C-alpha positions, 0 to 999 in steps of 0.5 A: 730799619724802615719799621723802626722809622715808621714807628718813630714817625707815627709816634711823632705825628700822634704827639703832634696831633695831641698837641694840636687838639689841646691847642685848638680846644683851649681858650689859652693862646699857644704862647701862654700854654708854653709858659703854663705847661713848662711850669707844671711839667717842671713841678711834676718832674720834681715831685715824681723824682723827689728832687727839690726845685733847686736840683738840676734834674727837673730842669734838665728833664723839662729841657729835654722834653722841650727840645723833643717837642720842638724837634717834632714841630720842626719835623712835622710842620714845613713853613714857607719861611724857615727863618720864621719857623726857627724863630717860633721854635726859639720863642717857644723854648724861651717862653717855656724855660724862662719861669723854671730857670728864674725860679731855679736860680732864685731857689738856689741863690736866694733861698731866704725868699722861700722860707717862713719867718721864724715864729714870734718875729714880726715881718717888716711892715706887719701891723701888731695885733693890738692896733 
């Protein structure tokens, strides 16, 4: 059992090191990285699983990956004030999931926002070609 735990903790530390390298070598803030990476991962999971963005699977996979990521952060980092550390994890969760959650809701409940208008029909406010 100790060999399994050593492998798991080694994997978690390796993941944390990769994350820290990306965060430190990027000109983008950590919060912005959460938003960008969350959106890109959500899209990639949808593409790889061949599911539409309106499906729950890509969103759920992103949530599971995010919970794993935050668990690694909480396990590896030991902040002097646990409330601040848990608050930071909650903020990361909200930042990462907000855009995919909003888009999932819009795609499901307002799909007309994502459709092209029928050909030959002018969009409201569009200028005619004759003018």
